[in-house]
C-alpha positions in Angstrom: -64.5 35.7 22.7 -68.0 34.3 22.6 -69.6 31.6 20.5 -71.4 32.8 17.3 -75.1 33.5 17.8 -78.0 32.1 15.9 -77.4 34.3 12.8 -73.7 33.5 12.6 -74.1 30.6 10.2 -74.3 33.1 7.4 -70.7 34.3 8.2 -67.6 33.6 6.2 -64.0 32.8 6.5 -60.8 33.5 4.6 -59.7 29.8 4.8 -59.8 28.2 1.3 -60.8 24.7 2.4 -61.1 23.3 -1.2 -57.5 24.3 -2.0 -56.1 22.9 1.2 -57.9 19.5 0.6 -56.4 19.4 -2.9 -53.0 20.2 -1.5 -53.2 17.6 1.2 -54.4 14.9 -1.2 -51.7 15.8 -3.8 -49.0 15.6 -1.2 -50.1 12.3 0.3 -48.3 13.2 3.6 -46.8 10.5 5.7 -48.1 10.7 9.3 -46.2 9.2 12.2 -48.9 8.1 14.7 -47.9 7.4 18.3 -51.4 6.7 19.4 -53.4 4.5 21.7 -54.0 0.9 21.0 -57.8 1.2 20.9 -57.8 3.4 17.8 -54.8 2.4 15.7 -56.8 0.7 12.9 -59.4 3.3 12.5 -56.7 6.0 12.5 -54.8 4.3 9.8 -58.0 3.7 7.8 -59.1 7.3 8.1 -55.7 8.6 7.0 -55.7 6.4 3.9 -59.3 7.4 3.0 -58.6 11.1 3.5 -55.5 10.9 1.2 -52.6 10.6 3.6 -50.3 7.7 4.5 -50.2 6.2 8.0 -47.3 4.8 10.0 -47.6 3.4 13.6 -44.0 3.5 14.9 -43.7 3.9 18.6 -40.7 1.8 19.7 -38.2 4.1 21.4 -35.3 3.0 19.2 -37.3 3.8 16.0 -39.7 6.6 16.9 -37.1 9.4 16.7 -35.7 8.3 13.4 -39.2 8.0 11.9 -40.3 11.5 13.1 -37.3 12.9 11.2 -38.7 11.7 7.9 -42.4 12.0 8.5 -44.6 14.8 7.2 -46.3 15.1 10.5 -46.4 13.4 13.9 -49.4 12.6 16.2 -48.9 12.2 20.0 -52.0 10.7 21.5 -51.8 10.0 25.2 -55.0 7.9 25.4 -53.5 4.6 26.6 -49.8 5.0 27.3 -47.4 2.2 28.0 -43.9 2.8 29.5 -42.2 1.9 26.2 -44.6 4.1 24.2 -44.0 7.1 26.4 -40.2 6.7 25.8 -41.0 6.6 22.1 -43.2 9.7 22.4 -40.3 11.6 24.1 -38.0 10.6 21.3 -40.4 11.5 18.5 -41.2 14.9 19.9 -37.5 15.7 20.3 -36.8 14.6 16.8 -39.7 16.5 15.3 -38.5 19.7 17.0 -35.0 19.1 15.6 -36.2 18.5 12.1 -39.0 21.0 11.9 -41.7 18.3 11.6 -45.1 19.6 12.9 -46.5 17.5 15.7 -50.0 17.4 17.1 -50.8 16.8 20.8 -54.1 14.9 21.5 -54.5 15.0 25.3 -57.1 12.3 25.6 -58.8 12.3 29.0 -56.4 14.6 30.7 -57.4 16.0 34.1 -58.7 12.7 35.5 -55.5 10.6 35.3 -52.2 11.9 36.7 -49.8 10.2 34.4 -51.2 11.4 31.1 -52.0 14.8 32.5 -48.4 15.3 33.6 -47.1 14.1 30.2 -49.4 16.3 28.2 -48.8 19.4 30.4 -45.0 18.9 30.3 -45.0 18.7 26.5 -46.8 22.1 26.1 -43.3 23.7 26.2 -42.0 21.5 23.5 -43.6 23.3 20.6 -46.7 21.4 19.4 -47.9 22.8 16.1 -51.4 22.1 17.2 -53.5 20.7 20.1 -56.7 18.9 19.2 -59.1 18.1 22.1 -62.6 18.3 23.4 -63.7 21.1 25.6 -63.1 19.3 28.9 -59.6 18.2 27.9 -58.7 21.8 26.9 -60.0 23.2 30.2 -57.9 20.6 32.2 -54.8 21.0 30.1 -54.8 24.7 30.6 -55.2 24.2 34.4 -58.6 25.9 34.4 -60.6 23.0 35.8 -61.1 19.2 36.0 -61.4 17.0 33.0 -64.5 15.3 31.6 -66.0 11.9 32.1 -63.2 9.7 30.7 -62.9 10.6 27.0 -66.3 12.4 27.0 -66.5 16.2 27.4 -68.7 17.6 30.1 -68.0 21.2 29.1 -69.4 23.4 26.3 -67.0 24.6 23.6 -67.6 28.2 24.6 -66.4 27.5 28.1 -63.1 26.3 26.7 -62.4 29.4 24.6 -60.4 31.3 27.2 -58.3 28.2 28.1 -57.8 27.5 24.4 -56.5 31.0 23.8 -54.2 30.7 26.8 -52.8 27.4 25.5 -52.3 28.9 22.0 -50.4 31.8 23.5 -48.2 29.5 25.6 -47.3 27.1 22.8 -47.3 29.5 19.9 -49.4 26.9 18.0 -52.9 26.2 17.1 -55.6 25.0 19.5 -58.7 23.2 18.1 -61.7 22.5 20.4 -64.1 20.0 19.1 -67.8 19.8 19.8 -71.2 20.5 18.2 -69.3 23.4 16.6 -65.5 23.3 16.5 -63.3 26.3 17.2 -59.8 26.7 15.9 -57.7 29.5 17.6 -54.3 31.0 17.1 -52.9 33.5 19.6 -49.3 34.4 18.8 -47.4 37.6 19.2 -50.6 39.4 20.3 -52.4 38.5 17.1 -55.5 36.3 17.6 -57.3 34.3 14.9 -60.4 32.3 15.6 -62.5 30.2 13.1 -65.7 28.4 14.0 -66.4 25.2 12.0 -69.9 23.9 11.7 -70.2 20.4 10.3 -70.4 16.8 11.4 -73.2 14.6 12.8 -74.1 13.4 16.3 -73.3 9.8 15.3 -69.6 10.7 15.2 -69.8 10.4 19.0 -71.0 6.8 18.7 -68.1 5.5 16.7 -64.8 4.8 18.6 -61.8 6.8 17.6 -63.3 9.5 15.4 -61.7 12.3 17.5 -58.4 10.5 17.7 -58.4 10.0 14.0 -59.1 13.7 13.6 -55.8 14.4 15.4 -54.0 12.3 12.8 -55.7 14.1 9.9 -54.7 17.4 11.5 -51.1 16.2 11.4 -51.5 15.3 7.8 -52.9 18.7 6.8 -50.2 20.5 8.8 -47.4 18.6 7.0 -48.8 19.2 3.6 -49.6 22.9 4.3 -46.1 23.6 5.5 -44.6 22.1 2.4 -46.8 24.3 0.3 -46.1 27.4 2.4 -49.7 27.7 3.7 -50.7 28.8 7.2 -50.9 26.3 10.1 -54.2 27.8 11.2 -55.8 27.2 7.8 -54.5 23.6 7.7 -56.1 22.8 11.1 -59.4 24.3 10.0 -59.3 22.3 6.7 -58.7 19.1 8.7 -61.7 19.7 10.8 -63.8 20.6 7.8 -62.8 17.4 5.9 -63.6 15.1 8.8 -66.8 17.0 9.7 -68.1 17.1 6.1 -67.7 13.4 5.8 -69.7 13.0 9.0 -72.5 15.2 7.6 -72.5 13.1 4.4 -72.5 9.8 6.4 -75.4 11.0 8.6 -77.6 11.4 5.5 -77.5 7.7 4.7 -76.9 5.9 8.0 -79.5 5.1 10.6 -77.0 3.8 13.2 -73.3 3.8 14.2 -72.4 0.6 12.3 -73.4 1.9 8.9 -72.3 5.4 9.8 -68.7 4.2 10.4 -68.5 2.7 7.0 -70.3 5.6 5.3 -68.0 8.1 7.1 -64.9 6.3 5.9 -66.2 6.2 2.3 -67.1 9.9 2.4 -63.6 10.9 3.6 -62.5 9.3 0.4 -65.2 10.2 -2.1 -66.1 13.8 -1.3 -64.4 16.3 -3.6 -62.6 19.3 -2.3 -65.5 21.5 -3.5 -68.1 19.3 -1.8 -66.2 19.4 1.4 -66.0 23.2 1.3 -69.7 23.5 0.4 -70.8 21.2 3.2 -69.2 23.1 6.1 -69.9 26.6 7.4 -66.9 28.6 8.5 -67.0 31.8 10.5 -64.0 34.0 11.4 -64.9 35.6 14.7 -63.3 38.4 16.6 -62.1 37.9 20.2 
C-alpha cells in the first residue's frame, strides 16, 4: 500500500463521519482511561468536550471492575508505575471477558524495554484498536527502532506495512497518526484502509493531544459497537473529530496556548456536519 498522491485529496470514503459523531455524542460513552500521569487532565477535558464521559481508575483492585461497566477502555503505557501496570493487566482481562473494546496506545515503545515488553505482550490480548505514531507502530511490529521519545522519526507511509501486520495479528484496527492519518483493518484476508487528512501543525505543540486521541478512539468504539456500526468506521470518525477540531483551532490561534483552548472548544462546538465537511477521507487499495 502506498500513500495517496497529490491528486488523492479529491477521493472519497464510505465512512459516514457525521452519523458516527451523532451516535457517539448521543451515547455519551463512559471511557475508562488507564493513562500516563502527564496527560490525565487534558484527556478528561477532551473526552468531555467531544461528548463522552471520562474515568481515571487504575488501582488494581478497581480497574477490572470498572472495565466491566465502561463503554471503552484506554491502555496508555506512557509513564507506567508498578501499581498501574497491575491495574492495566486487570482491566484488559476484564475488558476481554465482558466484550468491552480496549485501545492500546504504545507511547514511546522501542526505546524503553519495560513499556515495549508490555505493549508487545498485550498484542495477543485482543485490542480493538492500536493508536500510535509511525515510529511507535514500526517498533511495536518489530520492524525497527522507535522514535525520539514520544516524537515520531518515521513517515506514515513507512509504517503502512507494519500497521497491516499488526492489524492481521490482532484482528483489530491500527491507526497511524501524522500529517495524514491512516486507519487500516486486515482481518481474514480482507484489507480496508482509509486516509484521513485534517488537523494542524500546532497539535504537535500541545501536550497530550495524541494520548487524548486514544481516549476518543475508545469512546467512538464503545458507542459504535452499541449501535452495531463497524470498528473501522469508529476509529476513522475519532480521528476526523479530533483532526477537524485542530483545523478549526488553527484558523484562530497564533500559538500553542490559544490553540489548546480553541481546540478544546472546537471539539465541543463543531457540528457533526462541520466535522465531516472539514476532513478529507480517502479509501485506498493495498
